[in-house]
N, CA and C atoms as an extended XYZ file, in Angstrom:
417
Properties=species:S:1:pos:R:3:atomname:S:1:resname:S:1:resid:I:1 pbc="F F F"
N         1.018       -1.219        0.081 N   MET     1
C        -0.086       -0.340        0.051 CA  MET     1
C         0.532        1.077       -0.005 C   MET     1
N         0.659        2.064       -0.925 N   THR     2
C         1.193        3.523       -0.865 CA  THR     2
C         0.780        4.575       -0.180 C   THR     2
N         2.169        5.761        0.487 N   ILE     3
C         1.309        7.166        0.728 CA  ILE     3
C        -0.049        7.300        0.796 C   ILE     3
N        -0.390        7.222       -0.636 N   ALA     4
C        -1.829        7.910       -1.268 CA  ALA     4
C        -3.137        6.889       -1.129 C   ALA     4
N        -2.702        5.501       -1.671 N   SER     5
C        -3.899        4.491       -1.229 CA  SER     5
C        -4.529        4.354        0.139 C   SER     5
N        -2.492        4.574        1.195 N   ASP     6
C        -3.519        4.534        2.965 CA  ASP     6
C        -4.468        5.664        2.685 C   ASP     6
N        -4.134        7.293        2.169 N   LEU     7
C        -5.462        8.352        2.995 CA  LEU     7
C        -6.349        8.256        1.873 C   LEU     7
N        -6.587        7.745        0.693 N   LEU     8
C        -7.707        7.807        0.238 CA  LEU     8
C        -8.457        6.589        1.054 C   LEU     8
N        -8.100        5.437        1.312 N   GLN     9
C        -9.223        4.149        2.252 CA  GLN     9
C        -9.245        5.480        3.863 C   GLN     9
N        -8.549        5.472        4.017 N   ARG    10
C        -8.510        6.768        5.441 CA  ARG    10
C       -10.017        7.813        5.301 C   ARG    10
N        -9.425        8.525        3.658 N   HIS    11
C       -10.137        9.424        3.372 CA  HIS    11
C       -11.969        9.012        3.408 C   HIS    11
N       -12.087        8.121        2.743 N   PHE    12
C       -13.427        7.112        2.978 CA  PHE    12
C       -13.651        7.015        4.604 C   PHE    12
N       -13.104        6.230        5.108 N   GLN    13
C       -13.394        5.550        6.251 CA  GLN    13
C       -13.928        6.995        7.762 C   GLN    13
N       -13.281        8.006        7.470 N   THR    14
C       -12.997        9.334        8.361 CA  THR    14
C       -13.804       10.607        7.505 C   THR    14
N       -14.381       10.366        6.276 N   LEU    15
C       -14.981       11.782        6.278 CA  LEU    15
C       -15.817       12.522        6.802 C   LEU    15
N       -16.733       11.445        6.890 N   VAL    16
C       -18.465       11.580        7.184 CA  VAL    16
C       -18.404       10.839        8.486 C   VAL    16
N       -17.447        9.566        9.298 N   SER    17
C       -17.844        9.327       10.662 CA  SER    17
C       -17.612       10.378       11.406 C   SER    17
N       -15.867       10.325       11.283 N   ASP    18
C       -14.552       10.616       12.248 CA  ASP    18
C       -14.213       12.785       11.156 C   ASP    18
N       -15.137       13.336       11.250 N   ASN    19
C       -15.314       14.296       10.498 CA  ASN    19
C       -13.659       14.656       11.446 C   ASN    19
N       -13.456       15.520       12.516 N   ALA    20
C       -12.580       15.494       13.175 CA  ALA    20
C       -11.673       14.928       12.898 C   ALA    20
N       -11.032       13.670       12.431 N   GLN    21
C        -9.555       13.201       12.487 CA  GLN    21
C       -10.139       13.134       11.203 C   GLN    21
N       -10.200       13.229        9.723 N   TRP    22
C       -10.406       13.799        8.407 CA  TRP    22
C        -9.590       14.777        8.310 C   TRP    22
N        -9.854       15.916        9.032 N   GLN    23
C        -9.518       16.994        8.791 CA  GLN    23
C        -7.777       17.138        9.329 C   GLN    23
N        -7.366       15.991        9.881 N   THR    24
C        -6.209       16.088       10.003 CA  THR    24
C        -5.442       14.537        9.007 C   THR    24
N        -6.055       14.684        7.800 N   LEU    25
C        -5.271       14.287        7.251 CA  LEU    25
C        -4.807       14.969        5.987 C   LEU    25
N        -6.298       16.045        6.424 N   ILE    26
C        -5.029       17.852        4.813 CA  ILE    26
C        -4.639       17.898        5.544 C   ILE    26
N        -3.646       18.455        3.664 N   ALA    27
C        -3.743       19.620        3.835 CA  ALA    27
C        -3.535       20.612        4.355 C   ALA    27
N        -2.977       21.626        5.204 N   ASP    28
C        -3.720       23.696        5.113 CA  ASP    28
C        -3.853       24.182        4.048 C   ASP    28
N        -3.445       23.686        2.768 N   ASP    29
C        -3.143       24.321        0.930 CA  ASP    29
C        -3.931       23.188        0.649 C   ASP    29
N        -5.120       22.158        0.598 N   ILE    30
C        -5.429       21.334        0.041 CA  ILE    30
C        -6.464       22.519       -0.540 C   ILE    30
N        -6.334       21.651       -2.356 N   LEU    31
C        -6.988       21.728       -3.494 CA  LEU    31
C        -7.884       20.456       -3.468 C   LEU    31
N        -9.381       20.880       -2.918 N   TRP    32
C        -9.680       20.766       -3.856 CA  TRP    32
C       -11.103       20.770       -4.464 C   TRP    32
N       -10.980       19.258       -5.542 N   GLU    33
C       -11.494       20.104       -6.742 CA  GLU    33
C       -13.201       19.277       -6.993 C   GLU    33
N       -13.632       20.280       -7.145 N   LEU    34
C       -15.525       19.509       -7.576 CA  LEU    34
C       -15.398       19.106       -8.936 C   LEU    34
N       -14.859       18.441       -9.772 N   ALA    35
C       -14.903       18.921      -11.025 CA  ALA    35
C       -15.715       19.112      -12.233 C   ALA    35
N       -16.965       18.358      -11.573 N   LEU    36
C       -18.032       18.616      -12.382 CA  LEU    36
C       -19.238       20.088      -11.909 C   LEU    36
N       -18.523       20.452      -11.178 N   CYS    37
C       -19.233       21.995      -10.449 CA  CYS    37
C       -18.696       23.202      -10.793 C   CYS    37
N       -19.396       24.176      -11.631 N   ALA    38
C       -18.079       25.082      -11.937 CA  ALA    38
C       -17.604       25.705      -11.114 C   ALA    38
N       -16.982       25.904      -11.056 N   ARG    39
C       -15.685       27.205      -10.287 CA  ARG    39
C       -15.200       26.599       -9.342 C   ARG    39
N       -16.015       25.745       -8.446 N   HIS    40
C       -15.901       24.696       -6.983 CA  HIS    40
C       -14.819       24.208       -6.478 C   HIS    40
N       -13.719       25.132       -6.093 N   ARG    41
C       -12.685       24.830       -6.159 CA  ARG    41
C       -12.484       25.296       -4.539 C   ARG    41
N       -12.698       24.748       -3.622 N   PRO    42
C       -12.258       25.005       -1.723 CA  PRO    42
C       -10.787       24.886       -1.326 C   PRO    42
N       -10.751       25.369       -0.479 N   SER    43
C        -9.619       25.150       -0.360 CA  SER    43
C        -9.470       24.889        1.450 C   SER    43
N        -7.966       24.227        1.718 N   GLY    44
C        -8.439       23.292        2.919 CA  GLY    44
C        -8.525       24.104        4.062 C   GLY    44
N        -8.452       25.570        4.339 N   ALA    45
C        -9.368       26.609        5.464 CA  ALA    45
C       -11.213       26.863        4.927 C   ALA    45
N       -11.237       26.726        3.868 N   ALA    46
C       -12.467       26.620        4.132 CA  ALA    46
C       -13.254       24.947        4.813 C   ALA    46
N       -12.632       24.448        3.574 N   ILE    47
C       -12.817       22.626        4.176 CA  ILE    47
C       -13.256       22.676        5.861 C   ILE    47
N       -11.745       22.833        6.468 N   GLY    48
C       -11.735       22.648        7.389 CA  GLY    48
C       -13.265       22.972        8.833 C   GLY    48
N       -13.492       24.420        8.381 N   ALA    49
C       -14.074       25.290        8.845 CA  ALA    49
C       -15.986       24.223        8.208 C   ALA    49
N       -16.072       23.598        8.064 N   GLY    50
C       -17.003       23.631        7.258 CA  GLY    50
C       -17.386       24.162        5.616 C   GLY    50
N       -17.182       24.866        5.667 N   GLY    51
C       -17.412       26.000        4.162 CA  GLY    51
C       -17.085       25.229        2.895 C   GLY    51
N       -16.583       23.676        2.710 N   GLY    52
C       -16.552       23.481        1.979 CA  GLY    52
C       -17.849       23.069        1.374 C   GLY    52
N       -18.142       22.538        0.157 N   GLY    53
C       -19.850       22.293        0.421 CA  GLY    53
C       -20.181       20.981        0.518 C   GLY    53
N       -19.089       19.975       -0.652 N   THR    54
C       -19.056       18.966       -0.751 CA  THR    54
C       -19.918       18.366        0.841 C   THR    54
N       -18.508       18.588        1.728 N   ALA    55
C       -18.319       18.387        3.358 CA  ALA    55
C       -18.614       18.954        4.119 C   ALA    55
N       -19.457       20.020        4.093 N   ARG    56
C       -20.971       20.331        4.695 CA  ARG    56
C       -21.856       19.432        5.155 C   ARG    56
N       -22.525       19.067        3.377 N   ASN    57
C       -23.523       18.402        3.532 CA  ASN    57
C       -23.077       17.168        4.668 C   ASN    57
N       -21.673       16.493        4.812 N   LEU    58
C       -21.541       15.714        4.897 CA  LEU    58
C       -20.986       15.458        6.646 C   LEU    58
N       -20.362       16.097        7.030 N   VAL    59
C       -20.575       16.217        8.183 CA  VAL    59
C       -21.323       15.787        9.138 C   VAL    59
N       -20.577       15.282       10.753 N   PRO    60
C       -21.697       14.317       11.549 CA  PRO    60
C       -22.220       15.596       12.068 C   PRO    60
N       -23.939       15.339       12.486 N   GLY    61
C       -24.689       15.642       12.905 CA  GLY    61
C       -24.621       16.859       11.754 C   GLY    61
N       -24.481       17.190       10.417 N   GLY    62
C       -25.970       17.586        9.003 CA  GLY    62
C       -26.886       16.694        8.939 C   GLY    62
N       -27.308       15.999        9.884 N   GLY    63
C       -28.744       15.534        9.387 CA  GLY    63
C       -29.050       14.035        8.499 C   GLY    63
N       -27.467       13.352        7.965 N   ARG    64
C       -27.309       12.821        7.327 CA  ARG    64
C       -26.452       11.726        7.449 C   ARG    64
N       -26.622       10.710        6.730 N   GLU    65
C       -26.346        8.681        6.606 CA  GLU    65
C       -25.726        9.104        5.341 C   GLU    65
N       -24.448        8.217        5.251 N   PHE    66
C       -23.752        8.567        4.174 CA  PHE    66
C       -22.670        7.390        3.948 C   PHE    66
N       -22.804        6.587        3.723 N   PRO    67
C       -21.934        5.619        4.102 CA  PRO    67
C       -21.447        5.467        2.270 C   PRO    67
N       -19.889        5.715        2.406 N   PHE    68
C       -19.369        4.754        1.188 CA  PHE    68
C       -19.313        3.386        0.954 C   PHE    68
N       -19.755        2.725        0.157 N   LEU    69
C       -19.146        1.175       -0.478 CA  LEU    69
C       -18.888        0.590       -1.620 C   LEU    69
N       -18.358       -0.049       -1.256 N   ARG    70
C       -17.286       -1.107       -2.094 CA  ARG    70
C       -16.041        0.194       -2.310 C   ARG    70
N       -15.400        0.753       -2.042 N   PRO    71
C       -14.551        1.933       -2.995 CA  PRO    71
C       -13.674        0.202       -3.099 C   PRO    71
N       -13.382        0.792       -5.336 N   GLN    72
C       -12.085        0.607       -5.346 CA  GLN    72
C       -10.648        0.928       -5.788 C   GLN    72
N        -9.463        1.561       -5.277 N   GLY    73
C        -8.324        1.653       -5.843 CA  GLY    73
C        -7.371        1.758       -6.219 C   GLY    73
N        -6.435        2.593       -6.963 N   VAL    74
C        -5.812        1.499       -7.896 CA  VAL    74
C        -4.356        2.577       -7.012 C   VAL    74
N        -3.676        2.559       -7.008 N   SER    75
C        -2.188        2.962       -6.214 CA  SER    75
C        -1.422        2.640       -7.690 C   SER    75
N        -0.533        3.943       -7.963 N   PHE    76
C         0.400        5.029       -9.273 CA  PHE    76
C         1.581        4.113       -8.727 C   PHE    76
N         3.042        4.071       -9.451 N   ALA    77
C         3.512        3.875       -9.715 CA  ALA    77
C         4.797        4.562       -8.714 C   ALA    77
N         4.173        5.591       -8.343 N   ASP    78
C         4.643        6.968       -7.938 CA  ASP    78
C         4.018        7.110       -6.234 C   ASP    78
N         3.841        6.865       -5.709 N   PRO    79
C         3.639        6.883       -4.228 CA  PRO    79
C         2.674        7.887       -3.285 C   PRO    79
N         3.008        8.744       -4.287 N   GLU    80
C         2.065       10.038       -3.771 CA  GLU    80
C         0.531       10.465       -4.660 C   GLU    80
N         0.468        8.919       -5.660 N   GLY    81
C        -0.706        9.452       -6.333 CA  GLY    81
C        -2.061        7.882       -6.456 C   GLY    81
N        -2.640        8.417       -6.259 N   ALA    82
C        -4.230        7.059       -5.910 CA  ALA    82
C        -5.149        7.530       -7.040 C   ALA    82
N        -5.947        6.581       -7.256 N   VAL    83
C        -7.100        7.248       -7.551 CA  VAL    83
C        -8.530        5.882       -6.995 C   VAL    83
N        -9.595        5.951       -7.230 N   ALA    84
C       -10.279        4.729       -6.523 CA  ALA    84
C       -11.391        5.368       -7.372 C   ALA    84
N       -12.808        4.106       -7.656 N   GLU    85
C       -14.281        4.654       -8.008 CA  GLU    85
C       -14.780        4.432       -6.479 C   GLU    85
N       -16.218        4.288       -6.655 N   VAL    86
C       -16.726        4.245       -5.098 CA  VAL    86
C       -18.256        4.901       -4.978 C   VAL    86
N       -18.760        3.758       -4.787 N   LYS    87
C       -20.681        4.213       -4.836 CA  LYS    87
C       -20.174        4.682       -3.541 C   LYS    87
N       -22.338        5.676       -3.332 N   ALA    88
C       -21.732        6.060       -2.395 CA  ALA    88
C       -23.879        6.012       -1.530 C   ALA    88
N       -24.305        5.116       -0.667 N   GLU    89
C       -25.614        4.966       -0.826 CA  GLU    89
C       -25.766        5.800        0.370 C   GLU    89
N       -27.425        6.962        0.985 N   GLY    90
C       -28.012        6.815        2.415 CA  GLY    90
C       -29.003        7.420        1.653 C   GLY    90
N       -29.701        7.871        2.799 N   LEU    91
C       -30.677        8.808        3.374 CA  LEU    91
C       -30.096       10.267        3.979 C   LEU    91
N       -30.586       10.971        2.579 N   ILE    92
C       -30.503       13.125        3.173 CA  ILE    92
C       -31.974       12.913        4.210 C   ILE    92
N       -31.521       12.875        5.486 N   LYS    93
C       -33.166       13.222        6.288 CA  LYS    93
C       -33.715       13.661        6.216 C   LYS    93
N       -32.882       15.471        5.830 N   PRO    94
C       -33.737       16.380        5.929 CA  PRO    94
C       -35.466       16.871        4.656 C   PRO    94
N       -34.895       16.051        3.138 N   THR    95
C       -35.935       15.989        2.181 CA  THR    95
C       -36.222       14.468        2.674 C   THR    95
N       -35.681       13.169        3.213 N   GLY    96
C       -36.417       11.905        3.382 CA  GLY    96
C       -35.857       11.228        2.367 C   GLY    96
N       -34.901       12.042        1.076 N   ARG    97
C       -34.883       11.017        0.038 CA  ARG    97
C       -33.151       10.383        0.124 C   ARG    97
N       -33.076        8.867       -1.098 N   ILE    98
C       -32.176        8.070       -0.929 CA  ILE    98
C       -31.735        8.462       -2.426 C   ILE    98
N       -29.861        9.140       -1.492 N   TYR    99
C       -29.148        9.488       -2.176 CA  TYR    99
C       -28.149        8.484       -2.819 C   TYR    99
N       -27.609        7.752       -3.814 N   HIS   100
C       -27.159        6.788       -4.499 CA  HIS   100
C       -26.616        7.781       -5.537 C   HIS   100
N       -24.901        7.710       -5.452 N   GLN   101
C       -24.251        8.479       -6.630 CA  GLN   101
C       -22.707        7.656       -6.678 C   GLN   101
N       -21.877        7.765       -7.775 N   ASP   102
C       -20.673        6.851       -7.980 CA  ASP   102
C       -19.829        8.172       -7.537 C   ASP   102
N       -18.261        7.956       -7.608 N   TYR   103
C       -17.063        8.795       -7.336 CA  TYR   103
C       -16.248        8.284       -7.919 C   TYR   103
N       -15.871        9.121       -9.106 N   VAL   104
C       -14.400        8.532       -9.208 CA  VAL   104
C       -13.098       10.252       -8.260 C   VAL   104
N       -12.828        9.213       -7.790 N   LEU   105
C       -11.819        9.750       -6.610 CA  LEU   105
C       -10.135       10.579       -7.080 C   LEU   105
N        -9.810       11.236       -7.628 N   PHE   106
C        -7.958       11.742       -8.059 CA  PHE   106
C        -7.102       11.793       -6.730 C   PHE   106
N        -6.528       11.387       -6.025 N   LEU   107
C        -5.520       12.289       -5.084 CA  LEU   107
C        -4.331       11.906       -5.002 C   LEU   107
N        -3.605       13.612       -4.786 N   ARG   108
C        -2.127       13.792       -4.815 CA  ARG   108
C        -1.921       14.113       -3.411 C   ARG   108
N        -0.505       13.009       -2.626 N   ALA   109
C        -0.270       13.214       -1.770 CA  ALA   109
C         1.063       14.674       -1.762 C   ALA   109
N         0.548       14.691       -0.300 N   ALA   110
C         3.140       15.923       -0.345 CA  ALA   110
C         2.905       15.479        1.459 C   ALA   110
N         2.939       15.001        2.327 N   GLY   111
C         4.181       15.792        3.313 CA  GLY   111
C         3.174       15.126        3.929 C   GLY   111
N         2.956       13.314        3.991 N   GLY   112
C         2.407       12.325        4.341 CA  GLY   112
C         0.834       13.280        5.090 C   GLY   112
N         0.284       13.729        3.777 N   LYS   113
C        -0.756       13.933        3.175 CA  LYS   113
C        -1.478       14.333        2.747 C   LYS   113
N        -3.334       14.327        2.460 N   ILE   114
C        -4.168       14.976        0.689 CA  ILE   114
C        -3.995       16.155        0.509 C   ILE   114
N        -3.068       16.296       -0.317 N   ALA   115
C        -2.688       17.507       -0.909 CA  ALA   115
C        -3.476       18.672       -1.876 C   ALA   115
N        -4.545       17.484       -2.744 N   PHE   116
C        -5.449       17.459       -3.949 CA  PHE   116
C        -6.376       16.415       -3.730 C   PHE   116
N        -7.830       16.788       -3.642 N   LEU   117
C        -8.213       16.356       -4.058 CA  LEU   117
C        -9.248       16.515       -5.614 C   LEU   117
N        -9.138       15.488       -6.724 N   ARG   118
C       -10.553       15.457       -8.060 CA  ARG   118
C       -11.585       14.539       -7.758 C   ARG   118
N       -12.652       15.245       -7.712 N   GLU   119
C       -13.947       14.331       -7.691 CA  GLU   119
C       -15.183       14.813       -8.437 C   GLU   119
N       -15.326       13.230       -9.189 N   TYR   120
C       -16.108       13.091      -10.641 CA  TYR   120
C       -17.232       12.985      -10.183 C   TYR   120
N       -18.576       13.103      -10.426 N   PHE   121
C       -19.534       12.549       -9.505 CA  PHE   121
C       -20.960       13.673      -10.286 C   PHE   121
N       -22.157       13.153      -10.126 N   ASP   122
C       -23.461       13.193      -11.059 CA  ASP   122
C       -24.010       14.219       -9.309 C   ASP   122
N       -23.607       16.092      -10.132 N   PRO   123
C       -24.019       17.347       -9.086 CA  PRO   123
C       -25.651       17.292       -9.314 C   PRO   123
N       -26.529       17.155      -10.669 N   VAL   124
C       -27.283       17.106      -10.739 CA  VAL   124
C       -28.186       15.850       -8.891 C   VAL   124
N       -27.533       15.179       -9.713 N   ARG   125
C       -28.055       13.735       -8.603 CA  ARG   125
C       -27.625       14.332       -7.166 C   ARG   125
N       -26.948       14.848       -6.971 N   ALA   126
C       -26.883       15.125       -5.129 CA  ALA   126
C       -27.715       17.129       -4.994 C   ALA   126
N       -27.486       17.192       -6.384 N   ALA   127
C       -29.025       18.902       -6.143 CA  ALA   127
C       -30.308       18.071       -5.776 C   ALA   127
N       -30.789       17.608       -6.363 N   LYS   128
C       -32.125       16.694       -6.505 CA  LYS   128
C       -31.880       16.147       -4.396 C   LYS   128
N       -31.071       14.950       -4.666 N   ALA   129
C       -31.717       14.083       -3.136 CA  ALA   129
C       -32.036       15.608       -1.849 C   ALA   129
N       -30.295       16.496       -2.179 N   LEU   130
C       -30.303       17.333       -1.058 CA  LEU   130
C       -32.083       18.333       -1.299 C   LEU   130
N       -32.361       18.172       -2.728 N   ASP   131
C       -33.133       19.208       -2.818 CA  ASP   131
C       -32.972       20.753       -2.991 C   ASP   131
N       -31.969       20.700       -3.474 N   THR   132
C       -31.134       22.029       -3.800 CA  THR   132
C       -31.705       22.961       -6.002 C   THR   132
N       -32.409       23.587       -5.698 N   PRO   133
C       -32.536       24.973       -6.480 CA  PRO   133
C       -31.278       24.248       -7.830 C   PRO   133
N       -31.779       24.115       -9.420 N   ILE   134
C       -29.701       23.415      -10.211 CA  ILE   134
C       -30.061       25.247      -10.792 C   ILE   134
N       -29.755       25.925      -11.150 N   PHE   135
C       -30.067       26.618      -11.581 CA  PHE   135
C       -29.269       26.577      -13.257 C   PHE   135
N       -30.708       26.850      -13.807 N   GLY   136
C       -30.550       26.787      -15.706 CA  GLY   136
C       -31.311       25.520      -15.902 C   GLY   136
N       -31.970       24.451      -14.740 N   LEU   137
C       -32.526       22.462      -15.096 CA  LEU   137
C       -33.450       23.106      -14.206 C   LEU   137
N       -35.000       22.412      -14.927 N   GLU   138
C       -36.135       23.014      -14.866 CA  GLU   138
C       -36.351       21.089      -13.927 C   GLU   138
N       -37.083       21.817      -12.719 N   SER   139
C       -36.736       20.283      -11.609 CA  SER   139
C       -37.753       19.195      -12.271 C   SER   139
């Protein structure tokens, strides 16, 4: 197991269930890119403060149960890079909707921390589950 693949597994294990522990995994200057969400690139400070859109919606106490299912990871020859495909499913308590999502994540590590995450997922699926309006898309 490489540094990056270990961090990726720990990311899935702690992001929702132990957000305080998860925050110890990320670099202060992390770049978390939600690739299919236009112009959304929260910094580490914003994520740590609960200001990163995805992280804020997943932290414990946010009224959401959100387990990651069957992560399939691939390590690179470079120990500081990894990619994973994962499914997520959970009840969004405020809306009562079940959220199903498929993610692909790319991770780069630096100094033993997560320095870069790029997530690919269907933002329309997320918005509908969270009952969030989608600009330019009729319900």
